[in-house]
C-alpha positions in Angstrom: 5.4 21.7 -4.7 7.9 19.0 -3.9 6.2 15.9 -2.4 7.6 14.0 0.6 9.5 10.9 -0.7 7.8 7.6 0.4 10.4 4.8 0.7 9.7 1.1 0.6 12.2 -0.1 3.2 11.2 -3.7 3.7 8.7 -6.4 2.6 7.6 -9.9 2.9 5.5 -12.4 0.9 3.8 -15.5 2.2 2.2 -17.8 -0.5 2.2 -21.3 -1.8 5.7 -20.6 -3.1 7.2 -19.8 0.3 7.3 -17.7 3.5 9.7 -15.0 2.4 10.0 -12.6 -0.5 13.3 -14.3 -1.5 11.7 -17.8 -1.6 8.8 -16.5 -3.7 11.0 -14.5 -6.1 13.4 -17.4 -6.7 10.6 -19.7 -7.7 9.0 -17.1 -10.0 12.3 -16.5 -11.8 12.5 -20.3 -12.2 9.0 -20.3 -13.6 7.6 -22.6 -10.9 3.9 -22.4 -10.0 2.1 -23.0 -6.7 -1.2 -23.6 -8.5 -2.2 -27.2 -8.2 -5.3 -29.4 -8.3 -6.7 -29.7 -4.7 -9.5 -32.0 -3.5 -10.7 -30.9 -0.1 -14.4 -31.7 0.4 -14.5 -29.4 3.5 -14.2 -26.3 1.2 -15.5 -27.6 -2.1 -17.1 -31.0 -3.2 -15.0 -31.4 -6.4 -11.3 -30.9 -7.2 -10.3 -27.3 -7.9 -7.1 -25.6 -9.2 -6.0 -23.3 -6.5 -2.8 -22.1 -4.7 -2.6 -23.1 -1.1 -0.2 -22.1 1.7 1.4 -25.2 3.3 -0.4 -25.6 6.6 2.2 -27.9 8.2 4.9 -25.2 7.6 2.5 -22.5 9.0 1.8 -24.5 12.1 5.6 -25.0 12.8 6.5 -21.4 12.2 3.5 -20.1 14.2 4.5 -22.3 17.2 8.1 -21.3 17.0 7.8 -17.5 16.3 4.5 -16.4 17.8 3.5 -15.9 21.4 0.4 -17.9 22.3 -0.1 -18.9 18.6 -3.3 -20.9 19.3 -5.1 -17.7 20.3 -5.0 -16.5 16.7 -6.8 -17.7 13.6 -4.9 -19.0 10.6 -5.2 -15.7 8.8 -4.2 -13.7 11.9 -1.1 -16.0 12.3 -0.1 -15.3 8.7 -0.5 -11.5 9.2 1.7 -11.7 12.3 4.4 -13.8 10.7 4.5 -11.6 7.7 4.9 -8.4 9.7 7.5 -10.0 11.9 9.6 -11.0 8.9 9.2 -7.7 7.1 10.2 -5.6 10.2 13.0 -7.9 11.3 15.8 -6.0 9.6 14.7 -2.4 9.8 14.7 0.1 12.6 11.0 0.7 12.8 9.4 0.8 16.3 6.0 -0.8 16.1 5.1 0.6 19.5 5.8 4.2 18.5 3.0 6.8 18.0 4.4 7.7 14.6 4.0 4.2 13.3 0.6 3.0 11.9 -0.6 -0.5 10.7 -3.0 -0.7 7.8 -4.7 -4.1 7.1 -6.1 -4.9 3.6 -8.4 -7.9 3.1 -11.6 -8.8 1.1 -13.0 -11.4 3.4 -10.8 -11.6 6.5 -11.7 -14.4 8.9 -14.7 -15.5 6.8 -13.5 -19.1 7.3 -14.5 -18.9 10.9 -18.2 -19.1 9.8 -17.6 -22.6 8.4 -19.0 -25.5 10.4 -15.6 -27.0 11.1 -14.4 -23.7 12.7 -17.5 -22.6 14.6 -16.9 -22.0 18.3 -13.2 -21.8 18.0 -13.1 -18.1 18.3 -15.5 -15.3 19.5 -18.1 -14.4 16.9 -16.8 -10.8 16.5 -13.5 -12.1 15.1 -15.2 -12.5 11.8 -15.3 -8.7 11.6 -12.4 -7.1 9.8 -12.0 -4.5 12.5 -11.6 -7.2 15.1 -9.0 -9.0 13.0 -7.0 -5.8 12.6 -7.3 -5.2 16.4 -5.6 -8.5 17.1 -2.7 -7.5 14.9 -2.4 -4.1 16.6 -2.5 -5.6 20.1 0.1 -8.2 19.3 2.6 -5.6 18.3 1.5 -3.1 21.0 0.9 -0.4 18.5 -0.7 2.6 20.1 -2.8 3.6 17.0 -6.2 2.3 15.9 -5.4 0.2 12.8 -7.0 1.2 9.5 -8.8 -1.4 7.5 -9.1 -1.2 3.7 -11.7 -3.5 2.2 -12.4 -2.7 -1.5 -12.6 -6.0 -3.4 -9.4 -7.0 -5.3 -7.8 -3.5 -5.3 -7.6 -3.6 -1.5 -3.8 -4.1 -1.4 -2.9 -1.4 -3.9 -5.5 1.0 -2.4 -4.1 0.4 1.1 -0.7 1.6 -0.1 -2.2 4.6 -1.7 -3.9 5.5 1.6 -0.6 5.1 3.3 1.1 7.3 0.7 -1.4 10.1 1.4 -1.0 9.8 5.2 2.8 9.9 5.0 2.8 12.9 2.6 0.7 14.8 5.1 3.2 13.8 7.8 0.6 12.1 10.0 3.1 9.3 10.6 6.8 8.5 9.8 6.3 4.8 9.2 3.3 2.7 8.0 3.2 -1.1 7.9 0.7 -2.1 5.1 -0.3 -5.8 5.2 -2.8 -7.6 3.1 -4.1 -11.1 3.0 -6.9 -13.6 2.3 -7.5 -17.3 2.6 -9.2 -19.8 0.4 -12.5 -20.8 2.1 -15.7 -22.5 1.4 -17.3 -19.0 1.1 -14.9 -17.6 -1.5 -14.7 -20.8 -3.6 -18.5 -21.2 -3.8 -18.8 -17.5 -4.6 -16.4 -17.5 -7.6 -17.9 -20.8 -8.8 -21.3 -19.2 -8.8 -20.0 -16.6 -11.2 -18.6 -19.4 -13.4 -15.3 -17.6 -13.1 -13.1 -20.5 -12.0 -10.7 -22.3 -14.4 -10.5 -26.1 -14.3 -6.9 -25.9 -15.3 -3.9 -23.5 -14.6 -5.0 -20.0 -15.6 -3.8 -18.3 -18.8 -3.9 -14.5 -18.4 -4.4 -12.6 -21.7 -4.4 -15.8 -23.7 -7.0 -16.6 -26.3 -7.8 -19.9 -24.5 -8.2 -18.4 -21.1 -11.3 -19.6 -19.2 -11.1 -18.2 -15.7 -9.1 -17.7 -12.5 -7.3 -19.8 -10.0 -7.8 -18.6 -6.5 -4.8 -18.3 -4.2 -3.9 -17.8 -0.5 -1.4 -15.2 0.4 -0.1 -12.4 2.6 1.9 -9.4 1.5 3.5 -6.8 3.7 5.4 -3.6 3.0 7.1 -1.2 5.4 6.8 2.4 4.1 8.8 5.3 5.6 9.6 9.0 5.1 13.1 8.2 6.4 15.5 7.3 3.6 17.0 3.9 4.3 20.7 4.0 5.2 23.5 1.8 3.7 21.6 1.1 0.4 23.0 1.9 -3.0 19.5 2.1 -4.5 16.1 2.9 -3.0 12.6 2.2 -4.2 9.9 4.9 -3.8 6.2 5.2 -4.3 6.0 8.2 -6.7 2.2 8.3 -7.2 -1.0 6.5 -6.9 -4.7 6.8 -7.6 -8.0 5.0 -7.7 -11.3 5.2 -9.6 -14.7 3.5 -9.8 -16.5 3.1 -13.0 -19.7 1.9 -11.1 -20.4 -0.5 -13.9 -21.8 -3.6 -12.3 -21.8 -5.5 -9.0 -19.2 -7.9 -10.3 -18.3 -7.0 -13.9 -15.8 -4.3 -15.0 -16.5 -1.6 -17.5 -16.3 -3.1 -21.0 -14.5 0.1 -22.3 -11.6 0.2 -19.9 -12.2 3.8 -19.1 -12.3 3.4 -15.3 -8.8 1.7 -15.2 -7.5 4.3 -17.6 -8.6 7.1 -15.3 -6.7 5.5 -12.4 -3.6 5.0 -14.5 -3.7 8.6 -15.9 -4.2 10.0 -12.4 -1.4 8.0 -10.9 1.0 9.2 -13.7 0.0 12.7 -13.0 0.4 12.3 -9.2 3.9 10.9 -9.9 4.7 13.7 -12.4 5.7 10.8 -14.6 5.3 10.9 -18.4 4.0 7.6 -19.8 7.2 7.3 -21.8 9.2 6.7 -18.6 7.3 3.6 -17.7 9.6 0.6 -18.3 7.4 -2.2 -17.1 3.7 -2.9 -16.0 2.6 -5.4 -13.4 -1.1 -5.9 -14.3 -4.0 -7.5 -12.6 -4.5 -10.2 -15.3 -7.0 -12.5 -13.7 -7.5 -14.6 -16.9 -11.3 -14.1 -16.9 -12.7 -13.1 -20.3 -13.9 -9.7 -19.4 -11.1 -8.5 -17.0 -8.3 -9.1 -19.5 -10.3 -7.6 -22.3 -10.9 -4.5 -20.3 -7.3 -4.2 -19.3 -6.1 -4.2 -22.9 -8.5 -1.4 -23.7 -7.3 0.7 -20.7 -3.7 0.1 -21.8 -4.5 1.3 -25.3 -6.3 4.4 -24.0 -3.2 5.2 -21.9 -1.0 4.6 -25.0 1.1 2.0 -23.2 0.7 -0.8 -25.7 4.4 -1.3 -26.2 5.4 -1.4 -22.5 6.3 -5.0 -21.4 3.7 -6.4 -18.9 2.9 -9.6 -17.0 0.5 -11.1 -14.6 1.4 -13.0 -11.4 -1.8 -15.1 -11.3 -0.2 -18.1 -13.1 2.3 -18.4 -10.3 0.3 -18.0 -7.1 -3.3 -17.6 -8.3 -5.5 -14.6 -7.4 -4.9 -13.8 -3.8 -7.7 -11.3 -3.5 -6.8 -8.7 -0.8 -3.2 -9.7 -0.9 -2.8 -9.6 -4.7 -1.9 -5.9 -5.0 0.7 -6.1 -2.3 2.3 -9.4 -3.3 2.4 -8.3 -7.0 3.8 -4.9 -6.1 6.6 -6.6 -4.1 7.5 -8.8 -7.0 7.4 -5.8 -9.3 9.8 -4.0 -7.0 12.1 -7.0 -7.1 12.0 -6.8 -10.9 13.2 -3.2 -10.6 15.9 -4.1 -8.2 17.2 -7.0 -10.4 16.5 -5.4 -13.8 14.5 -8.6 -14.7 11.3 -9.1 -16.6 9.8 -12.5 -15.7 7.5 -14.5 -18.0 3.8 -14.1 -17.7 3.1 -17.8 -16.9 0.3 -19.4 -18.9 0.4 -17.0 -21.8 0.9 -18.4 -25.3 -1.2 -16.5 -27.8 -2.8 -13.0 -27.4 -6.5 -13.2 -26.9 -7.6 -9.6 -26.1 -9.0 -7.0 -28.5 -6.1 -4.5 -28.2 -2.5 -5.3 -28.8 -0.4 -5.4 -25.6 3.1 -6.5 -25.0 2.8 -9.6 -22.8 6.2 -10.9 -21.6 6.7 -14.4 -23.1 10.3 -15.0 -21.9 12.1 -14.1 -18.7 14.8 -11.6 -19.7 17.0 -8.8 -18.4 16.4 -5.1 -19.1 17.4 -1.9 -17.4 14.4 -0.8 -15.3 13.7 2.4 -13.5 9.9 2.8 -13.2 7.0 0.4 -12.9 3.2 0.8 -13.1 1.2 -1.5 -11.0 -2.6 -1.8 -11.5 -5.5 -3.7 -9.9 -9.2 -3.9 -10.7 -12.1 -5.4 -8.7 -15.8 -6.1 -8.3 -18.0 -3.1 -8.5 -15.8 -1.5 -11.1 -13.0 -0.3 -8.7 -9.6 0.3 -10.1 -6.2 1.4 -8.6 -2.8 2.2 -10.0 0.6 3.0 -8.5 4.0 4.1 -9.7 7.2 2.7 -8.2 10.6 4.0 -9.1 14.3 3.0 -8.4 17.0 5.6 -7.8 20.5 5.7 -6.6 21.2 7.1 -3.1 
């Protein structure tokens, strides 16, 4: 049975590298990182290597582009700005019944619980459903927004949920947006796991010691309507998720959970593994995650496929990671460009994998995107490029 094509017709990235997809992509191609050493005692008592969105630029853009900007939290403002940019050049009616908004986040407005923010907003705004409601009401969307909160696979999983709804013809257009901030809560949590790196992170490298957290928002506009006036289109061909139920925070040591998600995504896309040209992996630079990914790649017989991690450029953006990294992967397909996996120097995982060491051009048609998260959750998605 032929499946309904799902087109990615627009996108936006907001991160430490900029407020548009173009700004982020240009800096990634130039191998610039937004990860720097920050010392902000209000979120952590000692200096930390993180990737932060520029607050002065956010304040200016929010004041210029949003109605009643001060009524919205920092994260809500970022969601609104990202959706506004993503939808600015496409004919999608956000007020229509056939358009849905899906919000992905791991912690949402958790920063509102910090002492410096208490009393600024009603208590219920900490709830993810309340945050999503603010987004829905701003755009006057008639449908109750969906919230996807499943650790660090939230962004990829939200796209997979959207894919299923569009295939069933529940909607014609779905805006999927994902985001998270760096807060006192998230920093102290990852520090308690001893998972933070005290230097720029090094995914898959033998000297990796942990992650750099990052702030970010990613938004994609998905549609069953083929975009007009484009020589090439990008589609979601397949997606899947799995849970190895290994541990509250640690992934399966065998890689079998991620392998299951990859294998199911390939089957859903009717895509032989030989057709995958490039892989955008999770690559957090923690000892166990990167080790597990190499084993999953080996189980899937994808060891020779070029891969990279985005974490060296903008850090781990949690609920935004899967969306931002998917958008960058899509840009790779469009430009036939494989960018360097920043921070990688010498392979330090048990299975041989093909980590990209130098930015280079290559004809690209299909990409595999993966994500893994706390609790043993995994997700995978297949993107492809085709001529109209």
